[in-house]
N, C-alpha and C positions, 0 to 999 in steps of 0.2 A: 401545586395540587398533587396529592399522592395518586398512585396508580389505582388503589381501591376506591377512592372517592371519585376518580374519573369514570370508573365502571358504573358506580351508583348513579352518577349524573347522566351518563349515556342511556342506562336503563330507564331512568325517570323520564328522560326526553322521549324515548320511544313510546313509553306508556301514554304520555301526553299526546303524542302525535296519533296514536291509535285511538285514544278517546276522542280526539278532535274529528278524525275521519269518521268514527262511528256516529258521532253527534250529527254531523252534516248528511252522512248516508241515511241515517234513520229519519231525518226530516223529509227525504225524497221518497214518497210512497211508491212510486213506480220502480225505483231501484230495490226497495225492500221486497216488493211483490216478485220481481224478477229473480232475486236471490232465492226466495222461498220456492218458486217454480223450478229453478235450476236444481236446488238440493233434492226436491221431490222427484224430479226426473232422474237424477243420479241414483237415488235410493231404489226407484222402481226398476231401473236398468240393472242394478246390482241384484235385486231380488229376482229378476227374471233370469238372469244368468245363473244364479244359485239353483233356482227351480228347474231350469233346463238340465243341468248337470245331475241333479237328484232324480229327475224323471228318466234321464238316459241310464243312470246306474240302476234304477229299479227295473227298468224294461229289460236290461241285459242280465240281471241277476241269475236267471236260470238258463240263459241261452249259451253260456260258456260251456264248451265241451272240453273237458279235461282229459289229458292223455294218461293212461294207465298201462303198466306192464303187469303180467301175471302176478309178479312178486308184490306189487302194490296192492292188487286186489286181495291177495292172500293175507297180507299184513293188516290192511285196513280197508275193507270193502266199502264202496260207496252205497248210498241208500238205493233201495230198489226203485227203479223208474227214472233215475237221474241220467241225463245224456252225457255219455262219456266216449272216449276213444280208447280201444284196447289194441295194443301193438305187440307183436311177437312173431314167432315162427310157427307155421302150420306143422303139426307133428306128423311124422310119417306113419301111414296106415290109419289115420283118424278121419279121413274124409268119407262120409257116408251120405249118399242121396237117398232121401225119403221116396216112398212109392208114388208120391204125387209128381216126382220128377223136377220139382222146382225148389223144395226145401233141401237145404245142405246142412249137415251137422259135422263139425270138426272140432279139434282141440288146438288152442293156441298156448304155446309154452315158451318159457324162457331158459330152459335147462333145469330149473328147480321146481317150478310151479306150473300148474296147468289150469286152464279155464275152458270149459265146454262152451261152444258157440253154435247158435242156430241162425241160419240166414235163409230168407225166402226170396228168391229172385235169380237173376242170371249172374253167374260169377264172372269176374274179369278173366281174359284169356291167359294172363300170367299167373293166375291163381293155381297153385299146385302144392303138393306135400313137400315139406322142406324149405319153402320159400317164405319170405317176410310178408306180413299182412297188417293192415290197419283196418279194424272194424269200427264203425261208428254205430252206436245204439245204446241199449240199456241192460242193465243186469236185472233179471227177474228174481222173484222171491226164492226160487229153488237154487239160485246160484249159477243159472245158465245165462250166458251173455246173448241177448237177442239183437242181432245186427240188422240195421236198416241199410247200411252201405258197406261195401268192401273195397278197399284199395289195395291192390297187389303191388308188392315192391319187387324191383328187379336189381341185379347187380350191375356194376359199372361196365360190364362186358356185354350189355344187352345189344342184341342185333334183331331187328324185325324178321319175322318168319320169311318174308319174301326175299330178304337179302342174305339169308343164312347160308345158302349153297353158292353164293356169288364169289368170285375172286375180288381182291381188293380193288383192281382196275375197273371191274364191272360195277362195283358198288360206287366208286367215285363218279362214274359216268351216269349211273342212275340218279344220283344226288344232284349232279349238274342239270339233268333234264327236268328235274322237278322245281328248280329254282327260277 
């Protein structure tokens, strides 16, 4: 018998075995009902998984807060009211406190572009001109960034105010006492 005819005979045998299995399986109503229930449960679980993923994606669609530099806002500003993060340097001479004492106006720049920012609240201790800042908020229709939260950045040489005038030995001793 040639190799081709052996493959045909083997395929024919498998089809007969499958047909015989299905014949006896279909005669057993409990097995057929069990198979139908199993397939339905798998389909329901798959649909629930897909629905959960779509629901999560839909719920988070506007919650993502994208990071923008002043150059990004100048090139392609986000739509007004969309939650974003603005990062850059606070320009020297730009911090102005409003008469209410709580609102602060300043400009965030990246060396080429500038974005005016308004923030109402208590600014972080490290917030100062010439330092890095990340402002979370929204761009208004006039092009001013209205910040809800300010995160002041510090350099890698940061030392807390309390430890600024200490010697290195005193600083180590203070750190040991707090641990």
